[in-house]
C-alpha positions as CSV (number, residue, x, y, z in Angstrom):
1,M,-17.1,-0.3,-54.2
2,R,-20.8,0.4,-53.6
3,K,-22.4,3.6,-52.6
4,S,-21.8,2.8,-48.9
5,T,-18.0,2.5,-49.7
6,I,-18.0,5.9,-51.4
7,A,-19.9,7.4,-48.4
8,A,-17.4,5.9,-46.0
9,L,-14.4,7.2,-48.0
10,S,-16.1,10.6,-48.2
11,L,-16.4,10.5,-44.4
12,A,-12.8,9.8,-44.0
13,I,-11.6,12.6,-46.3
14,C,-14.2,14.9,-44.8
15,A,-12.0,14.8,-41.7
16,G,-8.8,14.7,-43.6
17,S,-9.2,17.1,-46.5
18,L,-11.6,19.7,-45.0
19,V,-13.8,20.5,-42.1
20,G,-17.5,21.0,-41.6
21,C,-18.6,18.9,-44.5
22,V,-21.5,16.4,-44.7
23,T,-20.9,13.3,-42.6
24,P,-23.1,10.5,-44.1
25,G,-21.8,7.8,-41.8
26,S,-24.9,8.0,-39.6
27,Q,-27.2,7.5,-42.6
28,V,-25.3,4.8,-44.5
29,R,-24.7,1.3,-43.4
30,R,-21.1,0.7,-44.0
31,T,-19.9,-2.7,-45.3
32,P,-17.1,-4.4,-43.3
33,S,-14.4,-3.7,-45.8
34,P,-14.5,0.1,-45.8
35,G,-15.4,0.2,-42.2
36,E,-12.3,-1.7,-41.3
37,I,-10.2,0.6,-43.5
38,L,-11.6,3.7,-41.8
39,A,-11.3,2.2,-38.3
40,N,-7.6,1.3,-38.9
41,D,-6.6,4.4,-40.8
42,P,-4.5,6.5,-38.4
43,T,-5.7,9.7,-40.1
44,T,-9.3,9.1,-39.0
45,G,-8.7,9.0,-35.3
46,C,-6.2,11.8,-35.5
47,M,-8.6,14.2,-37.3
48,K,-11.4,13.3,-35.0
49,R,-9.3,14.4,-32.0
50,L,-8.2,17.5,-33.8
51,S,-11.8,18.5,-34.7
52,E,-12.6,18.2,-31.0
53,D,-9.8,20.4,-29.8
54,P,-11.3,23.2,-27.7
55,Y,-8.9,25.8,-29.0
56,I,-9.7,25.0,-32.6
57,I,-13.4,24.8,-32.0
58,T,-13.5,28.1,-30.1
59,H,-11.7,30.1,-32.8
60,L,-12.8,28.4,-36.0
61,A,-15.9,26.2,-35.6
62,D,-18.6,28.8,-36.2
63,K,-16.9,30.2,-39.3
64,T,-15.4,27.1,-40.9
65,G,-17.5,24.3,-39.6
66,I,-14.7,22.5,-37.8
67,G,-16.2,19.9,-35.4
68,K,-19.6,20.3,-37.0
69,S,-21.5,18.1,-39.5
70,G,-23.9,19.1,-42.3
71,Q,-23.8,21.6,-45.0
72,P,-22.3,25.1,-44.5
73,T,-25.0,27.5,-43.3
74,L,-26.2,30.4,-45.4
75,Q,-24.4,32.7,-42.9
76,M,-21.2,30.8,-43.5
77,L,-21.5,30.9,-47.3
78,T,-22.1,34.7,-47.3
79,D,-19.6,35.7,-44.6
80,K,-17.6,38.6,-45.9
81,S,-15.2,38.7,-43.0
82,R,-11.6,37.6,-43.2
83,A,-9.4,35.8,-40.6
84,T,-8.4,38.0,-37.7
85,G,-5.0,37.7,-36.0
86,E,-6.2,35.2,-33.4
87,E,-8.0,33.2,-36.1
88,K,-4.9,33.1,-38.2
89,E,-3.0,31.6,-35.2
90,A,-5.7,29.0,-34.9
91,L,-5.7,28.3,-38.7
92,S,-1.9,27.9,-38.6
93,A,-2.1,25.4,-35.7
94,Y,-5.0,23.5,-37.3
95,S,-3.2,23.3,-40.7
96,A,0.0,22.0,-39.1
97,A,-1.8,19.4,-37.0
98,R,-3.9,18.4,-40.0
99,D,-0.8,17.8,-42.1
100,Q,0.5,15.5,-39.4
101,C,-2.7,13.6,-39.3
102,L,-2.7,13.1,-43.1
103,S,0.9,11.9,-43.0
104,L,0.1,9.4,-40.3
105,G,-2.3,7.5,-42.6
106,A,-0.6,8.0,-46.0
107,N,1.2,4.7,-46.1
108,Y,-1.8,2.8,-44.8
109,R,-4.1,4.2,-47.4
110,R,-1.7,3.4,-50.2
111,A,-1.4,-0.1,-49.0
112,N,-5.1,-0.7,-48.5
113,M,-6.9,1.4,-51.1
114,P,-6.9,1.3,-54.9
115,G,-4.4,3.7,-56.4
116,N,-6.9,6.0,-58.1
117,I,-8.9,6.3,-54.9
118,V,-5.7,7.3,-53.0
119,F,-5.0,9.9,-55.8
120,D,-8.5,11.3,-55.5
121,L,-8.2,11.7,-51.7
122,E,-4.7,13.2,-51.9
123,S,-5.7,15.6,-54.6
124,S,-8.7,16.8,-52.5
125,G,-6.4,17.2,-49.5
126,Q,-4.0,19.3,-51.5
127,R,-6.8,21.5,-52.6
128,T,-7.8,21.9,-49.0
129,T,-4.3,22.9,-48.0
130,L,-4.3,25.6,-50.7
131,L,-7.7,26.9,-49.5
132,L,-6.5,27.1,-45.9
133,A,-3.4,29.0,-47.0
134,K,-5.5,31.5,-48.9
135,L,-7.8,31.9,-46.0
136,Y,-4.8,32.5,-43.7
137,A,-3.3,35.0,-46.1
138,G,-6.5,37.0,-46.3
139,E,-7.0,36.2,-50.0
140,L,-10.4,34.6,-49.3
141,T,-13.2,35.6,-47.1
142,Y,-14.8,33.0,-44.9
143,G,-17.8,32.8,-47.3
144,E,-15.5,32.3,-50.3
145,Y,-13.6,29.6,-48.4
146,N,-16.7,27.8,-47.4
147,S,-18.1,27.9,-50.9
148,A,-14.8,26.6,-52.3
149,R,-14.5,23.8,-49.7
150,L,-18.1,22.7,-50.6
151,E,-17.2,22.5,-54.2
152,N,-14.1,20.5,-53.3
153,M,-16.1,17.9,-51.5
154,Q,-18.6,17.7,-54.4
155,K,-15.7,17.2,-56.8
156,L,-14.2,14.5,-54.5
157,R,-17.4,12.6,-54.4
158,G,-17.7,12.7,-58.2
159,N,-14.1,11.6,-58.6
160,L,-14.7,8.7,-56.1
161,T,-17.7,7.6,-58.0
162,A,-15.8,7.6,-61.3
163,S,-12.9,5.8,-59.8
164,D,-15.2,3.2,-58.3
165,Q,-16.7,2.6,-61.7
166,Q,-13.3,2.2,-63.2
167,N,-12.3,-0.2,-60.5
168,A,-15.5,-2.2,-60.9
169,Q,-14.8,-2.5,-64.7
170,A,-11.2,-3.5,-64.1
171,R,-12.3,-6.2,-61.6
172,A,-14.9,-7.5,-64.1
173,A,-12.3,-7.6,-66.9
174,D,-9.8,-9.3,-64.6
175,E,-12.4,-11.9,-63.7
176,D,-13.1,-12.5,-67.4
177,R,-9.4,-13.0,-68.0
178,R,-9.1,-15.4,-65.1
179,R,-12.1,-17.4,-66.4
180,A,-10.6,-17.4,-69.9
181,D,-7.2,-18.5,-68.6
182,A,-8.8,-21.2,-66.5
183,G,-10.7,-22.4,-69.6
184,I,-7.6,-22.5,-71.6
185,A,-5.7,-24.4,-68.9
186,L,-8.5,-26.9,-68.6
187,Q,-8.6,-27.4,-72.4
188,N,-4.8,-27.9,-72.4
189,M,-5.0,-30.5,-69.7
190,Q,-7.7,-32.3,-71.5
191,N,-5.7,-32.3,-74.7
192,Q,-2.7,-33.6,-72.8
193,Q,-4.8,-36.4,-71.3
194,M,-6.1,-37.3,-74.8
195,L,-2.6,-37.3,-76.2
196,L,-1.4,-39.5,-73.4
197,Q,-4.2,-42.0,-73.9
198,Q,-3.5,-42.1,-77.7
199,Q,0.2,-42.8,-76.9
200,Q,-0.7,-45.5,-74.5
201,Q,-3.0,-47.1,-77.1
202,Q,-0.3,-47.0,-79.7
203,Q,2.2,-48.5,-77.4
204,Q,-0.2,-51.4,-76.5
205,L,-0.9,-52.0,-80.2
206,M,2.8,-52.0,-81.0
207,L,3.4,-54.5,-78.2
208,Q,0.7,-56.7,-79.5
209,Q,2.2,-56.6,-83.0
210,N,5.8,-57.1,-82.0
211,R,5.3,-59.8,-79.3
212,P,7.1,-63.1,-79.8
213,R,5.1,-65.7,-81.8
214,T,5.1,-69.5,-81.5
215,T,4.2,-71.8,-84.4
216,N,3.4,-75.5,-83.9
217,C,3.2,-77.8,-86.8
218,N,1.8,-81.3,-86.9
219,R,2.0,-83.7,-89.8
220,L,-0.9,-85.9,-90.5
221,G,-0.2,-88.2,-93.4
222,N,0.8,-86.1,-96.3
223,Q,-0.6,-82.9,-94.7
224,M,1.1,-80.4,-92.4
225,N,-1.0,-78.4,-90.1
226,C,0.6,-75.3,-88.4
227,T,-0.8,-73.1,-85.7
228,T,0.8,-69.7,-84.8
229,Y,0.1,-67.9,-81.5
């Protein structure tokens, strides 16, 4: 998985795990494989529709970055306010809809992504759920929430990079094993062919040695001449 793959996965989880994070899709040319995964992941479309919901945008966009791309602004990172009653209602609605979006694509991701990548994404999503709960409960200010979600995304990208390296190493090791197995299989086949040739040669030699022989003898005077063939 190259950098474009990690960027594509980050884009997917940017929608699924948290809101208002950097969306590198416009800057990175995606390879067909991750692009197909994102296009067919039910979570991607679901989260896109959720981030465009007028009710969610009206109550949460400016303070949480929902529906926006790019880094949290300085104002968002230093916001000392906590969620109001109306904002809590919006947070509750968003969190419930987000959980449904994540569930829609869970089986798809497990079937189409490496296990460690799925683990990274699900772990990031769980951390997001906890942050949303703390924001809703008033345990976090918006500034604290935005700082924590930014750290969450940075951690996710680091985990994706590490998992990608592990997968690349595993693929390389698997390829080495396949080449070694193919070499052993070829050597075994060659040995069997040589053994078969030796057996055939021995059989031919035995047939020549054991074939019926005819001896003709002719007497000429006092001499007997015999020929065996």
